[in-house]
N, CA and C of each residue as an Amber inpcrd file, in Angstrom:
protein
   717
   0.9480000  -1.2090000   0.0180000   0.0410000  -0.1240000  -0.0160000
   0.8870000   1.2280000   0.0140000   0.6080000   2.2690000  -1.0030000
   1.3910000   3.5310000  -1.0760000   0.5850000   4.6200000  -0.8810000
   1.0100000   5.7890000  -0.3780000   0.4800000   7.0660000  -0.2820000
   1.2930000   8.0750000  -1.1400000   0.7580000   9.0350000  -1.6320000
   1.4550000   9.9550000  -2.3210000   1.0770000  11.2890000  -1.6410000
   2.1410000  11.9510000  -1.0410000   2.1620000  13.1550000  -0.3360000
   2.4750000  14.2500000  -1.1880000   1.5500000  15.2780000  -1.2760000
   1.7220000  16.3430000  -2.1530000   1.6480000  17.5720000  -1.2530000
   2.6620000  18.2010000  -0.8370000   2.6880000  19.4320000   0.1590000
   3.9030000  20.0920000  -0.2630000   3.5420000  21.3090000  -0.7020000
   2.3150000  21.7230000  -1.5080000   2.3460000  21.3830000  -2.9510000
   1.3220000  20.9830000  -3.4630000   1.2170000  20.6510000  -4.9670000
   0.8160000  21.9390000  -5.7290000   0.8890000  21.8580000  -7.0710000
   0.2200000  22.9850000  -7.8550000  -1.0150000  22.7600000  -7.8000000
  -1.8910000  23.9320000  -8.0550000  -3.3140000  23.8980000  -7.9780000
  -4.0430000  22.9410000  -8.7890000  -3.5520000  22.3280000  -9.7730000
  -4.3050000  21.2880000 -10.6890000  -3.5260000  19.8580000 -10.5120000
  -2.6410000  19.7650000  -9.5880000  -1.9950000  18.5590000  -9.4290000
  -2.9220000  17.4340000  -8.9480000  -3.8110000  17.7010000  -7.9920000
  -4.7140000  16.7970000  -7.4310000  -5.4940000  15.9580000  -8.6260000
  -6.0820000  16.8400000  -9.5320000  -6.8030000  16.3850000 -10.5920000
  -6.1050000  15.6910000 -11.7150000  -4.8010000  16.1070000 -11.8890000
  -3.8600000  15.2830000 -12.7240000  -3.7720000  13.8790000 -12.1810000
  -3.8500000  13.6790000 -10.8520000  -3.8240000  12.4460000 -10.2310000
  -5.0210000  11.4320000  -9.9440000  -5.9870000  12.1060000 -10.6010000
  -7.3340000  11.3460000 -10.3870000  -7.3590000  10.0740000 -10.9730000
  -6.6130000   9.9180000 -12.1520000  -6.4390000   8.6290000 -12.6870000
  -5.7750000   7.4450000 -11.8790000  -4.7840000   8.0090000 -11.1700000
  -3.9690000   7.2500000 -10.2320000  -4.8940000   6.6470000  -9.1240000
  -5.7230000   7.6030000  -8.5570000  -6.5470000   7.0600000  -7.5000000
  -7.6810000   6.2150000  -7.9100000  -7.9290000   6.3320000  -9.2360000
  -9.1710000   5.4740000  -9.7080000  -8.7860000   4.1570000 -10.3730000
  -7.3590000   4.0130000 -10.5870000  -6.7430000   2.7950000 -11.2110000
  -6.4150000   1.7660000 -10.1850000  -7.1260000   0.7510000 -10.2200000
  -7.0690000  -0.3120000  -9.1450000  -5.4250000  -0.9620000  -9.3480000
  -4.9330000  -0.7900000 -10.3230000  -3.4870000  -1.4250000 -10.5290000
  -2.3610000  -0.5150000  -9.9860000  -2.6330000   0.7030000  -9.9220000
  -1.6380000   1.7240000  -9.4000000  -1.7050000   1.6460000  -7.9300000
  -0.3220000   1.8050000  -7.3090000  -0.1270000   1.7940000  -6.0380000
  -0.6390000   2.9140000  -5.1800000  -0.7180000   4.0310000  -5.8640000
  -1.3030000   5.1230000  -5.0870000  -2.8980000   5.1900000  -4.7720000
  -3.1450000   5.2040000  -3.5400000  -4.6240000   5.1160000  -3.2330000
  -5.1040000   6.3100000  -2.4800000  -4.1890000   7.3100000  -1.9880000
  -4.6040000   8.3560000  -1.3200000  -3.6460000   9.5770000  -1.4950000
  -4.2280000  10.8290000  -1.4850000  -3.2870000  11.8550000  -1.7800000
  -3.5480000  12.8570000  -0.6290000  -2.3510000  13.2570000   0.1340000
  -2.5310000  14.2250000   1.0670000  -2.0080000  15.6990000   0.4870000
  -2.9010000  16.7390000   0.8310000  -2.5560000  17.9620000   0.1470000
  -3.3750000  18.9390000   1.0450000  -3.0190000  20.4050000   0.8020000
  -3.7310000  21.4580000   1.6420000  -5.1110000  21.5800000   1.3360000
  -6.1450000  21.6910000   2.2810000  -7.5760000  21.5700000   2.0000000
  -7.8710000  22.8360000   1.1080000  -7.2540000  23.9180000   1.2510000
  -7.7450000  24.9890000   0.2640000  -7.5120000  24.6820000  -1.2190000
  -6.7600000  23.5940000  -1.5620000  -6.6360000  23.3700000  -2.9240000
  -7.5170000  22.1760000  -3.3720000  -8.4540000  21.8060000  -2.4470000
  -9.4900000  20.9150000  -2.8220000 -10.7430000  21.5350000  -3.0880000
 -11.2770000  21.5290000  -4.3770000 -12.4080000  22.2850000  -4.8630000
 -13.5990000  21.9110000  -4.1040000 -14.5960000  22.9290000  -3.9480000
 -15.7910000  22.6490000  -3.2780000 -17.0700000  22.9140000  -4.3910000
 -17.7570000  21.8500000  -4.7880000 -17.6810000  20.5200000  -4.5290000
 -16.6340000  19.9050000  -5.0210000 -16.1680000  18.6950000  -4.4090000
 -15.0330000  17.8240000  -4.9730000 -15.6520000  16.8260000  -6.0050000
 -14.8590000  16.6680000  -6.9610000 -15.3430000  15.7510000  -8.0670000
 -15.9120000  14.4860000  -7.5370000 -17.0370000  14.0010000  -8.0500000
 -17.7940000  12.9450000  -7.2900000 -17.1340000  11.5280000  -7.1770000
 -16.1430000  11.1150000  -8.0740000 -15.4550000   9.8930000  -7.7440000
 -14.3290000   9.8250000  -6.6510000 -14.1420000  11.0950000  -6.2640000
 -13.2780000  11.3370000  -5.0200000 -13.9700000  11.8880000  -3.8500000
 -13.2570000  11.6430000  -2.7650000 -14.0170000  12.0070000  -1.3740000
 -12.8650000  12.4090000  -0.5220000 -13.0940000  13.4200000   0.3400000
 -12.1220000  13.7130000   1.3720000 -12.4040000  12.7490000   2.4970000
 -11.4110000  11.9500000   2.7430000 -11.6960000  10.8510000   3.6920000
 -11.2140000  11.2600000   5.0740000 -10.3190000  12.2370000   5.2740000
  -9.6580000  12.7270000   6.5440000  -9.2300000  14.0330000   6.5340000
  -9.5610000  14.7920000   7.5540000  -8.9570000  16.1490000   7.7500000
  -8.0020000  15.9560000   9.0190000  -6.6650000  16.2960000   8.8110000
  -5.8630000  16.2960000   9.9510000  -6.1780000  17.6550000  10.8230000
  -5.8040000  17.5480000  12.1170000  -5.9580000  18.6550000  13.0560000
  -5.2320000  19.9610000  12.4020000  -6.0150000  21.0750000  12.4630000
  -5.4600000  22.3150000  12.0060000  -4.1150000  22.6050000  12.7210000
  -3.2480000  23.2150000  11.9940000  -1.9580000  23.5090000  12.4140000
  -2.1640000  24.8940000  13.0870000  -1.5200000  25.2860000  14.1920000
  -1.5160000  26.4330000  14.7760000  -0.7200000  27.4640000  14.1380000
   0.1340000  27.0280000  13.1270000   1.1610000  28.0070000  12.4850000
   0.4750000  28.7870000  11.4330000  -0.2480000  29.7440000  11.8190000
  -0.8690000  30.7090000  10.9630000   0.0380000  31.8970000  10.5470000
  -0.2600000  32.6450000   9.4070000   0.5990000  33.8140000   9.1600000
   0.5380000  34.7970000  10.1390000   1.7190000  35.1940000  10.6530000
   1.8990000  36.2320000  11.6310000   2.7390000  37.3990000  11.2430000
   2.7620000  38.5810000  11.9330000   3.5340000  39.7220000  11.5500000
   4.7540000  39.5590000  12.5220000   6.0140000  39.5500000  11.7280000
   7.3000000  39.5860000  12.4910000   7.9810000  40.8400000  12.2680000
   8.3150000  41.4190000  13.4610000   8.6650000  42.9850000  13.4490000
   9.9910000  43.0830000  13.9280000  10.8560000  43.9800000  13.2520000
  12.2070000  44.3100000  13.6810000  12.0100000  45.2830000  14.8540000
  13.0440000  45.2070000  15.7580000  13.0430000  46.1040000  16.9600000
  12.9180000  47.4330000  16.6350000  13.6030000  47.7970000  15.6120000
  13.5340000  49.4350000  15.2950000  12.2620000  50.0690000  15.1850000
  11.1910000  49.0920000  14.7060000   9.8570000  49.7100000  14.2650000
   8.8870000  49.2240000  15.1130000   9.3370000  48.7130000  16.4960000
   8.2180000  48.2480000  17.4300000   7.7080000  49.5010000  18.2050000
   6.4800000  49.5480000  18.1100000   5.6920000  50.7610000  18.8290000
   4.4830000  50.3810000  19.4610000   4.5350000  50.1550000  20.7120000
   3.3390000  49.5750000  21.4180000   2.1640000  50.4780000  21.3990000
   2.3060000  51.7310000  21.0100000   1.2380000  52.5650000  21.0890000
   0.3690000  52.4240000  19.8160000   0.7940000  51.8150000  18.7400000
   0.2090000  51.4470000  17.5240000  -0.4640000  50.1030000  17.1720000
  -1.4390000  49.9530000  16.3470000  -1.9150000  48.5900000  16.2860000
  -0.9170000  47.6330000  15.7520000  -0.8730000  46.5320000  16.4220000
  -0.1030000  45.3470000  16.1790000   1.5060000  45.7870000  16.5710000
   1.5950000  46.7400000  17.3560000   2.9010000  47.1990000  17.7940000
   3.7740000  47.5020000  16.6590000   3.3590000  48.0940000  15.6050000
   4.1210000  48.4570000  14.4430000   4.1860000  49.9250000  14.3510000
   5.3420000  50.5280000  14.3060000   5.4030000  52.0610000  13.9710000
   4.9200000  52.4110000  12.7900000   4.4990000  53.6330000  12.6110000
   3.8670000  54.1330000  11.4530000   4.8270000  54.1570000  10.2600000
   4.2190000  53.8990000   9.1070000   5.0440000  54.0890000   7.9080000
   6.1260000  52.9990000   7.7710000   5.9080000  51.7480000   8.4760000
   6.8580000  50.8560000   8.4780000   6.7330000  50.0730000   6.9380000
   7.9240000  49.4340000   6.6150000   7.9200000  48.8030000   5.2550000
   7.5590000  47.3720000   5.5640000   6.7530000  46.8910000   4.8100000
   6.1850000  45.5450000   5.0270000   6.3690000  44.6140000   3.8000000
   6.8650000  43.3610000   3.9710000   6.9340000  42.3870000   2.8240000
   6.2040000  41.1820000   3.1760000   5.4310000  40.8740000   2.1510000
   4.6920000  39.6250000   2.1680000   4.3390000  39.2480000   0.6040000
   4.2450000  37.9100000   0.5600000   3.6860000  37.4040000  -0.6860000
   2.0890000  37.0750000  -0.7080000   1.5550000  37.2390000   0.5000000
   0.1500000  37.1520000   0.6850000  -0.6780000  38.3850000   0.3310000
  -1.0810000  38.3880000  -1.0450000  -1.8500000  39.6790000  -1.3040000
  -2.9870000  40.0580000  -0.5530000  -3.9260000  39.0930000  -0.4370000
  -5.0660000  39.3120000   0.3120000  -4.8960000  39.7000000   1.6630000
  -3.9900000  39.1020000   2.3010000  -3.7830000  39.1790000   3.6120000
  -3.1710000  40.6780000   3.8920000  -2.2760000  41.1830000   2.8510000
  -1.8640000  42.5000000   2.8990000  -3.0110000  43.5450000   2.7900000
  -3.9020000  43.2020000   1.8300000  -5.0290000  44.1390000   1.7450000
  -5.8550000  44.2170000   3.0450000  -5.9630000  43.3310000   3.7410000
  -6.6620000  43.2760000   5.0630000  -5.8410000  44.2780000   6.1500000
  -4.5380000  43.9760000   5.9250000  -3.5510000  44.8590000   6.9430000
  -3.7220000  46.2640000   6.7370000  -3.7240000  46.6900000   5.4630000
  -3.7600000  48.2180000   5.0930000  -5.2550000  48.6340000   5.3870000
  -6.2490000  47.8030000   5.4370000  -7.6300000  48.3120000   5.6190000
  -7.4650000  48.8480000   7.1410000  -6.7590000  48.2960000   8.0500000
  -6.5190000  48.7230000   9.3450000  -5.5520000  49.8720000   9.4610000
  -4.3820000  49.6070000   8.7980000  -3.0530000  50.3240000   8.8140000
  -2.8710000  50.8010000   7.4780000  -3.5290000  51.8080000   6.9080000
  -3.1420000  52.2470000   5.6330000  -1.8540000  52.9770000   5.3860000
  -1.0850000  53.2280000   6.6110000   0.2240000  53.7630000   6.5200000
   1.3660000  52.7930000   6.1960000   1.1090000  51.4360000   6.2850000
   2.1140000  50.4990000   5.9690000   2.4810000  50.5040000   4.4330000
   3.7860000  50.4550000   4.2510000   4.3880000  50.5500000   2.9220000
   4.7240000  49.1810000   2.4380000   4.2690000  48.5400000   1.5000000
   4.6380000  47.3360000   0.9560000   5.9590000  47.3470000   0.0640000
   6.9840000  46.5310000   0.3080000   8.1370000  46.3840000  -0.4320000
   8.3210000  45.1030000  -0.9920000   9.0970000  44.9760000  -2.0980000
   9.0620000  43.8160000  -2.9690000  10.1720000  42.8200000  -2.4490000
  11.0950000  43.2980000  -1.6150000  12.1230000  42.4480000  -1.0960000
  12.2590000  42.3670000   0.3690000  12.3920000  41.1960000   0.9120000
  12.6330000  41.0180000   2.3160000  13.7110000  41.9570000   2.9880000
  14.9430000  42.0000000   2.2650000  15.9930000  42.8350000   2.8190000
  15.5250000  44.2300000   2.9940000  14.4680000  44.7770000   2.4350000
  14.0790000  46.1990000   2.5040000  13.0360000  46.4530000   3.4980000
  12.7660000  45.3880000   4.2360000  11.3970000  45.3710000   5.0390000
  11.7770000  45.4250000   6.5440000  10.7980000  46.1550000   7.1950000
  10.6580000  46.3210000   8.6740000   9.9270000  45.1460000   9.4010000
   8.7060000  44.8270000   8.5280000   7.8550000  43.8950000   9.0160000
   7.7880000  42.7070000   7.8950000   7.8220000  41.4580000   8.1710000
   7.6210000  40.3170000   7.4210000   6.2730000  39.6880000   7.7270000
   5.6190000  39.2210000   6.8180000   4.2880000  38.7460000   7.0550000
   4.3390000  37.2380000   6.3510000   4.2900000  36.2350000   7.3650000
   4.2010000  34.8720000   6.8280000   4.3240000  33.9170000   8.0510000
   4.6530000  32.6840000   7.6620000   4.7270000  31.5340000   8.7500000
   6.0180000  31.6450000   9.6670000   7.0950000  31.9250000   8.8660000
   8.4330000  31.7910000   9.5040000   8.9460000  33.1630000   9.8250000
   9.6750000  33.2840000  11.0750000  10.2360000  34.5020000  11.5060000
  11.6940000  34.5350000  10.8760000  11.9070000  35.4920000   9.9970000
  13.3580000  35.5630000   9.4240000  14.3280000  36.0650000  10.3950000
  15.6580000  35.9150000  10.2380000  16.7010000  36.4240000  11.0670000
  16.7530000  37.8340000  11.2270000  16.8630000  38.3550000  12.3590000
  16.8710000  39.7530000  12.5200000  15.5210000  40.4500000  12.9420000
  14.4570000  39.6310000  13.1080000  13.1540000  40.1490000  13.4700000
  12.9710000  39.6200000  15.0340000  12.4080000  40.4180000  15.9100000
  12.3810000  40.2550000  17.2530000  10.8970000  39.8130000  17.6700000
   9.9460000  40.7610000  17.5290000   8.5290000  40.4990000  18.0050000
   7.8320000  39.6960000  17.0010000   6.8830000  38.9750000  17.4980000
   5.8830000  38.1760000  16.4980000   4.4140000  38.5800000  16.9720000
   3.5320000  39.0580000  16.1590000   2.2750000  39.3890000  16.4970000
   1.3770000  38.5570000  15.5270000   0.3270000  37.8890000  16.2330000
  -0.6310000  37.2320000  15.2620000  -2.0220000  38.0500000  15.4750000
  -2.4910000  38.7740000  14.4220000  -3.7550000  39.5860000  14.5600000
  -4.8620000  38.8500000  14.8900000  -5.8040000  39.2910000  15.4410000
  -7.1050000  38.6850000  15.6330000  -7.8000000  38.2580000  14.1970000
  -8.4010000  37.2330000  14.0550000  -9.0660000  36.9460000  12.9740000
 -10.1770000  37.7700000  12.4880000 -10.6180000  38.6120000  13.4810000
 -11.6520000  39.6660000  13.2560000 -11.0500000  40.9480000  12.5470000
  -9.6620000  41.0280000  12.6680000  -8.9040000  42.1760000  11.9250000
  -8.3000000  41.6790000  10.6680000  -7.8340000  40.5750000  10.6770000
  -7.0830000  39.9380000   9.5720000  -7.4150000  38.3960000   9.4210000
  -8.4840000  38.1630000   8.4850000  -8.8740000  36.6970000   8.5660000
  -7.9120000  35.9650000   7.8450000  -7.5520000  34.7470000   8.2320000
  -6.5920000  33.7510000   7.4980000  -7.3940000  33.2070000   6.2520000
  -6.6710000  32.7370000   5.4270000  -7.4460000  32.0620000   4.1880000
  -8.2900000  30.9470000   4.5510000  -9.3280000  30.8220000   3.8640000
 -10.2360000  29.7150000   4.0580000  -9.6060000  28.3290000   4.1120000
  -9.6880000  27.7580000   5.1800000  -9.2270000  26.3730000   5.4010000
  -7.6780000  26.2810000   5.6430000  -7.1650000  27.4440000   5.9470000
  -5.7580000  27.5320000   5.9930000  -5.2210000  26.6310000   7.1920000
  -3.9950000  26.0720000   7.0470000  -3.5620000  25.1660000   8.2840000
  -4.0190000  23.9640000   8.1990000  -4.9300000  23.4390000   7.2950000
  -5.6560000  22.1860000   7.3030000  -5.1660000  21.2470000   6.2360000
  -4.6600000  20.0230000   6.4260000  -4.2350000  18.9950000   5.4570000
  -5.3380000  18.1180000   5.3250000  -5.6520000  17.7550000   3.9620000
  -6.7960000  16.7660000   3.6800000  -6.1690000  15.5940000   2.9790000
  -6.8780000  14.3620000   3.2700000  -6.6350000  13.1230000   2.6710000
  -7.7520000  12.8390000   1.6180000  -7.3960000  12.5630000   0.3230000
  -8.4000000  12.4830000  -0.6600000  -8.2290000  10.9620000  -1.1250000
  -9.1450000  10.2990000  -1.4160000  -9.1700000   9.0340000  -1.9730000
 -10.4170000   8.6590000  -2.8280000 -10.3450000   7.5050000  -3.3630000
 -11.6260000   7.1320000  -4.3410000 -12.7550000   6.7120000  -3.2210000
 -13.9070000   7.2550000  -3.5380000 -14.9290000   7.0800000  -2.7470000
 -15.2860000   5.5960000  -2.5100000 -15.0230000   4.9190000  -3.5360000
 -15.3690000   3.3770000  -3.4720000 -14.4570000   2.5510000  -2.9190000
 -13.1740000   3.2000000  -2.3040000 -12.1800000   2.4430000  -1.5910000
 -12.4730000   2.4840000  -0.2000000 -13.3560000   1.6440000   0.2330000
 -13.8020000   1.6400000   1.5740000 -12.7400000   1.2550000   2.6330000
 -11.7090000   0.3440000   2.2710000 -10.7490000  -0.0440000   3.1920000
  -9.8820000   1.1060000   3.4100000  -9.4500000   1.8130000   2.3560000
  -8.5920000   3.1500000   2.6360000  -9.3170000   4.0600000   3.3940000
 -10.6070000   4.3990000   3.1780000 -11.2670000   5.2580000   4.0040000
 -11.2720000   5.0070000   5.4540000 -11.4070000   3.5890000   5.7780000
 -11.3740000   3.2760000   7.1140000 -10.1340000   3.4320000   7.8450000
  -9.0150000   3.1740000   6.9160000  -7.5710000   3.5070000   7.5220000
  -7.4280000   5.0260000   7.8620000  -7.9660000   5.8300000   6.8960000
  -7.6210000   7.2370000   6.9800000  -8.4300000   7.8890000   8.1610000
  -9.4750000   7.0520000   8.6120000 -10.1910000   7.7800000   9.5110000
  -9.3750000   7.8770000  10.9240000  -8.2860000   7.0800000  11.0960000
  -7.4580000   7.2520000  12.3530000  -6.8250000   8.5640000  12.1680000
  -6.6470000   9.2480000  11.0390000  -5.9930000  10.6730000  11.0200000
  -7.1340000  11.6510000  10.9970000  -8.2410000  11.3860000  11.1930000
  -9.3050000  12.4440000  11.1070000  -9.6330000  13.1660000  12.4640000
  -9.6240000  14.3850000  12.3140000  -9.9380000  15.2210000  13.4730000
 -11.3140000  15.7780000  13.4110000 -12.2930000  15.4550000  14.0750000
 -13.7170000  15.8250000  13.8210000 -13.9170000  17.2870000  14.1830000
 -13.2530000  17.8600000  15.2140000 -13.3980000  19.1090000  15.4950000
 -12.9490000  20.0730000  14.3320000 -11.8690000  19.7240000  13.8150000
 -11.2900000  20.4970000  12.5870000 -12.2980000  20.2880000  11.3640000
 -12.8580000  19.0720000  11.2250000 -13.6860000  18.9690000  10.0980000
 -14.9970000  19.9680000  10.3480000 -15.5450000  19.8950000  11.5080000
 -16.7670000  20.8990000  11.7770000 -16.5070000  22.2830000  11.2270000
 -15.3150000  22.7940000  11.8790000 -15.1730000  24.1290000  11.5500000
 -14.7550000  24.3190000  10.1120000 -13.9610000  23.5530000   9.3580000
 -13.6660000  23.5880000   8.0630000 -14.8860000  23.6180000   7.0580000
 -15.8540000  22.7250000   7.5330000 -17.0290000  22.6530000   6.6960000
 -17.8550000  23.9240000   6.7460000 -17.8610000  24.7130000   7.9230000
 -18.5470000  25.9650000   8.0230000 -17.6770000  26.8550000   7.0740000
 -16.4230000  26.8950000   7.3200000 -15.6420000  27.8570000   6.4280000
 -15.9560000  27.6140000   5.0870000 -15.7780000  26.5350000   4.4100000
 -15.9460000  26.1960000   2.9870000 -17.4030000  26.6680000   2.5350000
 -18.2930000  26.3390000   3.3060000 -19.7640000  26.8250000   2.8830000
 -19.8820000  28.2180000   3.0600000 -19.2250000  28.8730000   3.9560000
 -19.2340000  30.4120000   4.0820000 -18.5970000  31.0520000   2.9500000
 -17.4030000  30.4240000   2.5210000 -16.6120000  31.0010000   1.4530000
 -17.6150000  31.0120000   0.1070000 -18.2440000  29.8550000  -0.0360000
 -19.1270000  29.6110000  -1.1900000 -20.2760000  30.6280000  -1.3450000
 -20.7570000  30.9030000  -0.0840000 -21.8920000  31.7910000   0.0020000
 -21.4210000  33.2680000  -0.3210000 -20.1100000  33.6190000   0.2710000
 -19.6240000  34.9590000  -0.0090000 -19.4010000  35.1660000  -1.4230000
 -18.7920000  34.2400000  -2.2440000 -18.4380000  34.4560000  -3.6000000
 -19.6980000  34.3890000  -4.5560000 -20.7830000  33.6250000  -4.1290000
 -22.0710000  33.5750000  -4.8520000 -22.7540000  34.8250000  -4.5190000
 -22.4680000  35.5390000  -3.4370000 -23.3330000  36.7250000  -3.2310000
 -22.7230000  38.0170000  -3.5280000 -21.6290000  37.9900000  -4.3790000
 -21.0710000  39.1840000  -4.9950000 -19.6720000  39.7170000  -4.5710000
 -19.1000000  38.9390000  -3.5600000 -17.7750000  39.2360000  -3.1480000
 -16.8310000  38.8200000  -4.2520000 -15.7240000  39.7070000  -4.4130000
 -14.6370000  39.4030000  -5.3440000 -13.6700000  38.4300000  -4.7030000
 -13.4360000  38.5460000  -3.3270000 -12.4160000  37.5960000  -2.6990000
 -13.2500000  37.3130000  -1.3850000 -12.8140000  36.2480000  -0.6490000
 -13.4610000  35.8680000   0.7370000 -12.4480000  35.0950000   1.4760000
 -12.3580000  35.4710000   2.6140000 -11.5520000  34.5400000   3.6210000
 -12.4590000  34.3070000   4.8620000 -12.5090000  32.9200000   5.2360000
 -13.3770000  32.5340000   6.4140000 -12.6120000  31.6870000   7.2630000
 -12.9040000  31.9680000   8.5170000 -12.1540000  31.3230000   9.6360000
 -13.1800000  31.0910000  10.6620000 -13.3070000  29.7670000  11.0220000
 -14.3170000  29.3310000  12.0610000 -13.5120000  28.6430000  13.3350000
 -14.0320000  29.0160000  14.4710000 -13.3710000  28.4060000  15.7140000
 -14.5310000  27.9270000  16.5880000 -14.2580000  27.2260000  17.5220000
 -15.1050000  26.9140000  18.5890000 -14.5540000  27.1240000  19.9480000
 -14.9660000  28.3900000  20.3350000 -14.3620000  29.0350000  21.6850000
 -14.7720000  28.3590000  22.7630000 -15.9780000  27.7020000  22.6710000
 -16.4010000  26.7530000  23.8770000 -17.3260000  25.7130000  23.2350000
 -17.4970000  24.6120000  23.7590000 -18.2670000  23.4950000  23.2790000
 -19.6620000  23.9010000  22.9030000 -19.9360000  23.6050000  21.5350000
 -21.2550000  23.9020000  21.0500000 -21.4990000  25.3290000  20.5700000
 -20.4750000  26.2200000  20.6210000 -20.6220000  27.5770000  20.0690000
 -19.5860000  27.7760000  19.1220000 -19.9030000  28.2170000  17.9630000
 -19.0560000  28.4480000  16.8190000 -19.0870000  29.8820000  16.5420000
 -17.7940000  30.2730000  16.1860000 -17.5610000  31.7370000  15.9370000
 -16.9050000  31.7970000  14.4720000 -17.6050000  32.4250000  13.6320000
 -17.0660000  32.6140000  12.3410000 -16.6080000  34.0450000  11.9320000
 -15.3580000  34.1470000  11.4950000 -14.9260000  35.5160000  11.1170000
 -14.7920000  35.4350000   9.5560000 -15.2430000  36.5260000   8.9080000
 -15.1300000  36.6280000   7.4350000 -14.5860000  37.8930000   7.0870000
 -13.9130000  37.9760000   5.9550000 -13.3200000  39.0350000   5.2830000
 -13.6830000  38.9650000   3.8450000 -14.3470000  39.9690000   3.2960000
 -14.8700000  39.9800000   1.8980000 -14.2580000  41.2730000   1.2980000
 -14.0070000  41.1740000   0.0200000 -13.7600000  42.2470000  -0.7970000
 -14.9270000  42.5530000  -1.7780000 -15.4860000  43.5800000  -1.6520000
 -16.7180000  43.9460000  -2.4370000 -16.5450000  45.3400000  -2.8780000
 -16.7830000  45.5690000  -4.2160000 -16.6970000  46.8990000  -4.7790000
 -15.2470000  47.5370000  -4.4420000 -14.3040000  46.6700000  -4.2360000
 -12.8770000  47.2460000  -4.0400000 -12.5060000  47.4940000  -2.5540000
 -13.4470000  47.2820000  -1.6940000 -13.2790000  47.5010000  -0.3130000
 -13.2850000  46.3030000   0.4690000 -12.5720000  46.2570000   1.6140000
 -12.5500000  45.0860000   2.5160000 -13.4990000  45.3850000   3.7210000
 -14.3160000  44.3000000   3.9690000 -15.2560000  44.4270000   5.1560000
 -15.1600000  43.1630000   5.8870000 -15.2520000  43.2070000   7.1730000
 -15.0560000  42.1080000   8.1410000 -16.5000000  41.9190000   8.8550000
 -16.7310000  40.7040000   9.1670000 -17.8810000  40.3630000   9.8630000
 -17.6750000  39.2900000  10.7700000 -18.2570000  39.1080000  11.9410000
 -18.2160000  38.1750000  12.7410000 -19.5740000  37.5710000  13.3100000
 -19.7360000  36.4310000  13.1150000 -20.9940000  35.6420000  13.5560000
 -20.6840000  34.6010000  14.5610000 -21.6930000  34.6290000  15.5970000
 -21.4650000  33.5150000  16.5940000 -22.7420000  32.8210000  17.0100000
 -22.8430000  31.5600000  16.7680000 -24.0590000  30.8260000  17.1160000
 -23.7810000  29.3500000  17.4330000 -24.6980000  28.6100000  17.9160000
 -24.6450000  27.1930000  18.3250000 -24.9280000  26.2780000  17.2660000
 -25.6760000  26.7840000  16.1560000 -25.9720000  26.0490000  14.9080000
 -25.3420000  26.5980000  13.8250000 -24.5560000  25.6920000  12.8760000
 -23.9200000  26.0680000  11.7920000 -24.9720000  26.6740000  10.7650000
 -26.1980000  25.9950000  10.6040000 -27.1030000  26.5410000   9.7280000
 -27.5950000  28.0200000  10.0180000 -27.8110000  28.2300000  11.3560000
 -28.2260000  29.6090000  11.6830000 -27.0620000  30.5520000  11.4140000
 -25.8480000  30.2760000  11.8470000 -24.6450000  31.0180000  11.7210000
 -24.4630000  31.3200000  10.1380000 -24.6130000  30.5020000   9.2610000
 -24.4700000  30.7450000   7.7740000 -25.6930000  31.5830000   7.2500000
 -26.9410000  31.4780000   7.9920000 -28.0850000  32.3050000   7.5270000
 -27.7870000  33.7290000   7.9330000 -27.1410000  33.8070000   9.0090000
 -26.8630000  35.3450000   9.4540000 -25.8260000  35.8780000   8.4990000
 -24.7830000  35.0950000   8.1200000 -23.8280000  35.5500000   7.0970000
 -24.5540000  36.0860000   5.9400000 -25.3930000  35.1880000   5.3920000
 -26.2310000  35.6870000   4.1940000 -27.0300000  36.9390000   4.2440000
 -27.5910000  37.1210000   5.2750000 -28.1830000  38.3680000   5.5830000
 -27.2150000  39.4940000   5.4940000 -26.1970000  39.3260000   6.1810000
 -25.1870000  40.5700000   6.1960000 -24.7760000  40.6650000   4.7190000
 -24.4220000  39.6910000   3.9720000 -23.9480000  39.8870000   2.5750000
 -25.0080000  40.3980000   1.6620000 -26.1340000  40.3220000   1.9460000
 -27.2240000  40.7390000   1.0740000 -27.4480000  42.3530000   1.3910000
 -26.8450000  42.7900000   2.5530000 -26.7550000  44.3120000   2.7980000
 -25.6000000  44.7990000   2.2300000 -24.6400000  44.0440000   1.6850000
 -23.3650000  44.6130000   1.2520000 -23.4230000  44.5710000  -0.3110000
 -24.0160000  43.5270000  -0.7690000 -23.8040000  43.5200000  -2.3880000
 -25.1580000  42.6510000  -2.8970000 -25.4510000  42.8050000  -4.0380000
 -26.5030000  41.9500000  -4.7950000 -26.0320000  40.7070000  -5.0020000
 -26.7910000  39.5960000  -4.8570000 -26.4000000  38.2680000  -5.2830000
 -26.1830000  38.1870000  -6.7430000 -25.1990000  37.3980000  -6.9840000
 -24.7920000  37.0530000  -8.5130000 -25.8850000  36.1310000  -9.0350000
 -26.2530000  36.1990000 -10.2600000 -27.1570000  35.3470000 -10.8750000
 -26.2220000  34.2640000 -11.6600000
């Protein structure tokens, strides 16, 4: 029995491997890849058999000592130079701190945005998801297999984290609702701050502007319904 780990693959790599997963003579029976790269809905012959527990390693702001200012948002001095490859994350940052100046090279930056802290950076700040929402399903690895491969699905269930699955399902549904409601971009992040209570943070770009919204409820369906109502007040639904 063999697995093929794709971390990270190109966006179309899973679907180029579909024939492997559906070929009974091929040794590859499951693919591991970041959940954001799995389309919603997933192609019908395939199924997400397991979701690993979400990594806590989300994008953070890494700050050089020279621009640390505790009086400013995220402890960053005004007009600091910021480097990141995460375009939408940066758009959310400047919605709060329009004075931040984006630079194209890390060696020109005072603030680095990403998972790893570069050498020479001191403080690390993780913004609240209500201020800067992580990408939908970020930090979650998925195992995809043939829906008919029941023995493999049973094996993969040992890797499955139900709490992560519950939150990621809300995020993926919320993202679909946002994009179908007129948003150009959407980031959704769901947590369970206490048992039975779900909190969804959403950042959408509509008409060129970033808007944030937080919904809290015990039922996912009611939570998503409240999100839909808010979106309808922001933009007309796309036909």
